[in-house]
C-alpha positions in Angstrom: -29.2 -1.2 -8.8 -32.9 -2.1 -8.2 -35.4 0.2 -6.5 -35.3 -1.9 -3.4 -31.5 -1.7 -3.3 -31.6 2.1 -3.6 -34.1 2.3 -0.7 -31.7 0.1 1.3 -28.9 2.5 0.5 -31.0 5.5 1.7 -31.6 3.6 5.0 -27.9 2.8 5.2 -26.9 6.5 4.8 -29.2 7.5 7.7 -27.4 4.9 9.9 -23.8 5.9 9.0 -24.4 9.6 8.2 -21.2 9.9 6.1 -19.8 9.4 2.6 -17.4 6.5 2.0 -14.8 5.2 -0.5 -17.6 4.2 -2.9 -20.4 6.5 -1.9 -20.9 10.2 -2.8 -24.0 12.2 -1.8 -25.5 15.2 -3.6 -28.4 17.3 -2.6 -29.9 18.2 -6.0 -33.0 19.6 -4.3 -32.9 22.7 -6.5 -31.0 21.5 -9.6 -28.4 19.0 -10.8 -24.9 19.6 -9.5 -22.7 21.1 -12.3 -19.4 19.6 -11.0 -19.8 15.8 -11.0 -16.5 15.4 -13.0 -14.3 14.9 -9.9 -16.4 12.0 -8.6 -17.0 10.5 -12.0 -13.2 10.4 -12.4 -12.3 9.1 -9.0 -14.9 6.3 -9.0 -14.0 5.3 -12.6 -10.3 5.0 -11.5 -11.0 2.4 -8.8 -11.8 -1.2 -9.4 -15.1 -1.2 -7.5 -16.4 2.0 -9.0 -18.8 3.9 -6.9 -22.3 5.2 -6.4 -23.5 8.8 -6.4 -26.9 9.3 -4.7 -28.9 12.4 -5.3 -31.5 13.8 -2.9 -29.6 13.6 0.4 -28.3 16.9 1.8 -25.1 16.4 3.9 -25.2 20.1 5.0 -28.6 19.5 6.7 -27.5 16.5 8.7 -28.1 14.0 5.8 -31.7 15.1 5.4 -33.6 13.4 2.7 -34.6 16.3 0.5 -35.3 14.6 -2.8 -34.4 15.8 -6.3 -35.9 18.6 -8.2 -36.9 16.6 -11.3 -36.2 12.9 -11.8 -36.2 13.1 -15.6 -34.1 16.2 -16.0 -31.4 15.1 -13.5 -30.9 11.8 -15.4 -30.3 13.7 -18.6 -27.8 16.1 -17.0 -25.9 13.3 -15.3 -25.5 11.6 -18.6 -24.4 14.8 -20.3 -21.5 15.2 -17.8 -20.6 11.5 -18.2 -20.2 12.1 -21.9 -17.5 14.8 -21.1 -15.2 12.2 -19.6 -12.4 10.3 -21.3 -13.1 7.5 -21.7 -16.8 8.1 -21.7 -18.5 7.0 -18.4 -21.6 4.8 -18.8 -23.6 5.2 -15.6 -26.4 2.9 -14.5 -29.2 5.2 -13.4 -32.0 4.3 -10.9 -34.9 6.5 -9.6 -37.1 5.7 -6.7 -39.9 7.4 -4.7 -39.9 7.5 -0.9 -42.3 9.4 1.4 -43.5 11.6 -1.5 -39.9 12.5 -2.6 -37.9 11.3 -5.5 -34.3 10.0 -5.3 -31.8 9.1 -8.0 -28.6 7.1 -8.0 -25.8 6.8 -10.6 -23.7 3.7 -10.4 -20.2 4.5 -11.9 -18.3 1.4 -13.0 -14.6 1.2 -12.7 -12.9 1.4 -16.1 -10.3 -1.1 -17.2 -6.8 -0.5 -16.0 -5.5 -0.1 -19.5 -7.9 2.9 -20.0 -7.0 4.7 -16.8 -6.9 7.4 -15.8 -10.4 8.5 -16.6 -10.5 12.3 -16.7 -12.6 15.3 -17.5 -11.8 16.3 -21.0 -12.4 20.0 -20.2 -9.4 20.0 -17.9 -7.2 17.5 -19.7 -5.4 14.4 -18.4 -3.0 16.1 -15.9 -5.6 18.4 -14.2 -8.8 16.4 -14.8 -7.8 13.0 -13.2 -8.9 12.2 -9.7 -8.6 9.4 -7.2 -10.8 8.6 -4.2 -9.3 8.9 -0.8 -11.8 7.9 1.9 -14.8 10.2 1.2 -12.8 12.7 -0.8 -12.0 13.2 -4.5 -8.3 14.2 -4.7 -6.4 15.3 -7.8 -4.1 12.6 -9.0 -0.4 13.4 -8.8 1.7 13.5 -11.9 3.3 10.2 -10.8 0.0 8.4 -10.3 -1.0 9.4 -13.9 2.4 8.3 -15.1 2.0 4.9 -13.4 -1.0 4.1 -15.5 0.8 5.1 -18.7 3.9 3.1 -17.7 1.8 0.0 -17.3 -0.3 0.6 -20.5 2.8 1.2 -22.7 5.0 -1.3 -20.8 7.8 1.2 -20.1 11.0 -0.5 -18.9 12.6 2.0 -16.6 15.0 -0.6 -15.3 16.8 -0.5 -18.7 16.7 3.2 -19.4 20.0 4.6 -20.6 22.3 6.3 -18.1 24.3 8.4 -20.5 26.5 9.9 -17.7 27.9 6.5 -16.9 30.2 4.3 -19.0 31.5 0.7 -18.9 34.4 2.0 -16.9 32.0 2.9 -14.1 31.2 -0.8 -13.6 32.9 -3.4 -11.6 34.6 -5.5 -14.3 35.0 -8.5 -12.0 31.4 -8.6 -11.0 30.3 -8.0 -14.6 32.5 -10.8 -15.9 31.1 -13.2 -13.4 27.6 -12.3 -14.5 28.4 -12.9 -18.1 29.9 -16.3 -17.3 26.7 -17.2 -15.4 24.6 -16.0 -18.4 26.5 -18.3 -20.8 26.1 -21.4 -18.7 23.9 -23.9 -20.6 23.3 -21.4 -23.5 25.7 -22.4 -26.3 24.3 -19.8 -28.8 24.8 -17.0 -26.2 28.2 -18.3 -25.4 29.2 -18.0 -29.0 28.4 -14.3 -29.2 31.0 -11.6 -28.8 30.9 -9.6 -25.6 29.5 -6.4 -27.1 26.5 -8.3 -28.6 25.8 -10.0 -25.3 25.8 -6.6 -23.6 23.2 -5.2 -26.0 21.1 -8.4 -26.1 21.0 -8.8 -22.3 20.4 -5.0 -21.7 23.7 -4.4 -20.0 24.0 -1.6 -22.5 21.4 -0.1 -24.8 22.4 1.7 -27.9 25.9 1.2 -26.4 25.0 3.3 -23.4 25.0 1.6 -19.9 21.6 0.8 -18.6 20.2 1.6 -15.1 20.1 -2.1 -14.2 23.8 -2.4 -14.9 24.6 0.6 -12.7 22.4 -0.7 -9.9 24.0 -4.2 -10.0 27.6 -3.6 -11.0 28.3 0.1 -10.5 31.4 1.0 -8.5 29.2 3.7 -6.8 25.6 3.8 -8.2 24.6 6.7 -5.9 27.0 9.0 -7.8 24.3 9.0 -10.5 21.2 8.3 -8.4 21.8 9.6 -4.8 18.3 8.4 -3.6 18.4 4.9 -5.0 19.4 3.7 -1.6 17.8 2.7 1.7 17.4 5.1 4.7 17.0 3.1 7.9 16.2 4.4 11.4 15.3 3.1 14.8 12.6 5.2 16.5 12.3 5.2 20.3 8.6 4.8 20.3 5.6 3.9 18.2 5.6 7.0 15.9 8.1 9.2 14.1 8.8 12.3 16.3 8.9 10.5 19.7 12.1 10.8 21.6 13.9 8.9 24.3 14.8 10.1 27.8 17.8 12.0 26.4 15.8 13.7 23.7 17.2 11.5 20.8 14.8 11.1 17.9 16.6 8.0 16.5 18.4 5.2 18.4 20.2 4.3 15.1 20.2 6.0 11.8 21.9 4.8 8.6 22.0 5.7 4.9 22.7 2.4 3.1 24.3 2.7 -0.3 26.1 0.5 -2.9 24.8 -2.0 -5.5 21.6 -3.8 -4.9 23.3 -6.9 -3.5 25.4 -4.7 -1.1 22.4 -2.7 0.0 20.4 -5.9 0.7 23.1 -7.4 2.9 23.8 -4.1 4.8 20.1 -3.4 5.4 19.6 -6.9 6.8 22.6 -6.3 9.1 21.1 -3.0 10.3 17.8 -4.7 11.2 19.6 -7.6 12.9 21.7 -5.4 15.1 18.7 -3.5 16.2 16.5 -6.5 17.0 16.4 -8.0 20.5 17.4 -11.6 20.8 15.9 -13.9 23.4 16.4 -17.5 24.2 13.5 -19.9 23.9 12.9 -23.7 24.3 12.0 -25.3 21.0 8.8 -27.3 21.8 9.7 -29.9 19.1 13.4 -30.5 20.0 13.4 -29.3 23.6 16.7 -27.4 22.9 17.4 -23.8 23.8 17.5 -21.5 20.7 18.2 -17.8 20.2 15.3 -16.0 18.6 15.1 -12.5 17.2 12.0 -10.2 17.4 11.2 -11.0 13.8 12.1 -13.8 11.4 15.2 -12.6 9.5 14.1 -14.6 6.4 10.8 -12.6 6.2 12.7 -9.3 6.7 15.1 -10.3 3.9 12.3 -11.1 1.5 10.5 -7.8 2.2 13.7 -5.7 1.7 14.6 -7.7 -1.5 11.1 -7.2 -2.9 11.4 -3.5 -2.2 14.7 -3.3 -4.1 13.5 -5.4 -7.0 10.0 -4.0 -7.4 10.3 -0.3 -6.5 9.7 2.2 -9.2 13.0 3.3 -10.8 11.4 6.0 -13.1 12.5 9.6 -13.2 9.4 10.4 -11.1 10.8 8.6 -8.0 14.6 9.4 -8.4 14.4 11.6 -5.2 12.7 8.9 -3.1 14.7 6.3 -1.2 13.4 3.0 0.2 12.7 3.4 4.0 13.2 0.9 6.8 11.6 2.2 9.9 12.0 0.2 13.2 9.5 1.2 15.9 9.0 -0.1 19.4 6.2 -2.4 18.2 6.8 -3.0 14.5 9.0 -2.6 11.4 7.8 -0.8 8.3 9.5 -1.2 4.9 8.3 1.5 2.4 9.2 1.6 -1.2 8.3 4.1 -3.9 5.9 2.6 -6.5 2.6 1.0 -5.5 1.4 -2.4 -6.7 2.1 -2.7 -10.4 -0.5 -3.7 -12.9 -3.7 -5.6 -12.2 -2.6 -7.0 -8.9 -4.7 -6.2 -5.8 -3.6 -6.5 -2.1 -5.7 -9.6 -1.5 -4.1 -11.3 -4.5 -0.5 -10.9 -3.3 1.3 -14.2 -3.2 -1.7 -16.1 -4.7 -1.5 -15.2 -8.4 1.4 -14.4 -10.8 2.0 -10.7 -10.8 3.1 -8.3 -13.6 6.8 -7.4 -13.1 7.7 -3.7 -13.1 11.5 -4.4 -13.6 11.8 -7.7 -15.5 15.4 -7.3 -16.6 16.5 -6.4 -13.1 14.6 -9.4 -11.7 16.1 -11.8 -14.2 19.6 -10.5 -13.5 19.2 -11.0 -9.7 17.9 -14.6 -10.5 21.0 -15.3 -12.5 23.2 -14.0 -9.7 21.4 -16.3 -7.3 20.0 -13.5 -5.1 16.3 -14.1 -5.8 14.3 -17.0 -7.1 12.1 -14.8 -9.3 9.2 -17.3 -8.7 6.8 -14.9 -6.9 7.6 -16.8 -3.6 8.5 -13.7 -1.5 5.0 -13.0 -0.1 4.3 -16.7 0.7 7.7 -16.9 2.4 6.9 -13.9 4.6 3.5 -15.3 5.6 5.0 -18.7 6.3 7.9 -17.3 8.4 5.6 -15.0 10.5 3.3 -17.9 11.2 6.2 -20.1 12.2 7.3 -17.4 14.7 3.7 -17.3 16.0 3.4 -13.6 15.1 0.4 -11.9 13.6 0.5 -11.8 9.8 2.5 -9.1 8.1 0.4 -6.3 6.8 0.6 -5.1 3.1 -0.6 -1.7 2.1 -0.7 0.2 -1.2 -0.9 4.0 -0.5 -0.9 6.4 -3.4 2.3 5.3 -5.1 3.9 3.7 -2.0 4.0 0.0 -1.1 4.3 -0.7 2.6 5.0 -3.9 4.5 4.5 -3.9 8.3 5.8 -6.5 10.7 4.3 -6.5 14.2 5.8 -8.0 17.3 2.4 -9.0 18.5 1.9 -12.8 19.1 -1.1 -14.6 17.5 -2.5 -15.3 21.0 -2.5 -11.6 21.9 -4.2 -10.8 18.6 -6.9 -13.4 19.3 -7.4 -12.0 22.8 -7.9 -8.5 21.3 -10.4 -9.9 18.8 -12.3 -11.7 21.5 -12.4 -8.6 23.7 -13.7 -6.5 20.7 -16.5 -9.0 20.2 -17.3 -9.0 23.9 -17.5 -5.2 23.9 -20.1 -5.1 21.1 -22.4 -4.5 24.1 -21.0 -1.7 26.2 -19.0 -3.1 29.2 -17.8 -1.7 32.5 -14.3 -2.1 33.8 -15.4 -4.8 36.2 -17.1 -6.8 33.4 -14.0 -6.5 31.3 -11.7 -7.8 34.1 -14.0 -10.7 34.7 -14.0 -11.6 31.0 -10.2 -11.4 30.9 -9.7 -13.3 34.1 -7.7 -10.3 35.5 -8.0 -9.0 39.0 -6.2 -5.6 38.5 -8.4 -3.0 36.8 -5.4 -0.7 36.1 -3.5 -3.6 34.5 -6.5 -4.6 32.3 -6.9 -1.0 31.2 -3.2 -0.4 30.4 -2.5 -3.9 28.9 -5.7 -4.5 26.9 -8.1 -1.6 26.7 -5.9 1.4 26.1 -4.1 0.0 23.0 -7.5 -0.8 21.5 -8.7 2.7 22.3 -5.6 4.2 20.6 -6.3 2.1 17.5 -9.9 3.3 17.4 -11.2 -0.3 17.9 -12.8 0.4 21.3 -14.7 3.6 22.2 -15.9 5.3 25.4 -19.6 5.8 26.2 -18.6 8.9 28.1 -15.6 10.3 26.2 -15.8 13.7 28.0 -15.3 12.1 31.4 -13.0 9.2 30.8 -12.4 8.4 34.5 -16.1 8.3 35.4 -17.1 5.3 37.5 -20.1 4.9 35.2 -17.8 4.7 32.1 -18.3 1.8 29.7 -16.4 0.6 26.7 -17.8 -0.6 23.4 -16.6 -1.6 19.9 
């Protein structure tokens, strides 16, 4: 960071008056903070790292107080960085402004293979932190395990299930799989059955593997009750809302069985709870039935959840969730994005595979292509349905896919309205912009949803019905 960039950061802080995902503020007016370890850890554990700026006091309304001693604070910052594992190498910058001195420490993100970065004085389990918004939060045991699992290439999908035996598997389904494996592979076909079992991870050390239980088990949930899908239909837009009769769920199912059985039953659950309407195909002119969401996209999302969820002991108590709301469907699976993949790379680059043996078996069975085509298929199907793109989120060990009913035209209208309201606008101005005569309709249909999502704000929030009220983005 150059001196000019640090001055720009100070100006930026006075505009936003808050900390962010990559910005931490410390006063340091009377001495160097002695507890920088949490921020050093959390910034090191995210790809973009972060910046700690010294000399701004949040408690005094983000007043620029300056630091006590520019030379000493740099020394003490570096001393704390040396207490981290791996050692943090900050880039330090000092600048003078209005007779006061300010310092900044740029903390680079460490390589994924070296995470988590933690304070050696507390150890890996208690000294590892992650950045959530403007806060440094202790990492969960599972988050720490996730880094280790990637670094050491653990294969939880083929861990041994010593409680199970070959008698607990569907012999017909297993035999069919073995025949498919042998097709076009003469050397494999020449091997005895027991050798094939060990080679292809059906067994490991003669114990049945988790993949075998999940794919061919007579009842997998006898061993892993939460390796299933829980599916609900909510009568509103949030969990907890009820219908006119007080019901919290309009439909509620626990979907069990093997992975192929769970997949088909979950799709059936979604289909029976989707509305179906008749449209005229603009290309053929024929009447067609159309569901709220493209079934192909839903199938890909559920299949991805089943294939790529975390199957470690840390998530044995967590089922996959399918949540159907009034305006959207959410599919949540335990285990965030695996490896070096980021959200914006999904479907564009080849990803690391958390469960390679399970993925290959499903490919052999013809259930998945295993060609990283799931995300592109979801995007293509949503576009073909003229719906807004699906949303993909990675939230502290959970991967979430959201499908919205909103049409692309509606989304574009929202974006145009948000742009229009960059200058505060009255109700009348908004109606004229939208070409709508009814103020109440414009408020209910367009403005209120944007207010609820925090994309539009009121100039007079304490008197929302004031005739002088204006709305801005």
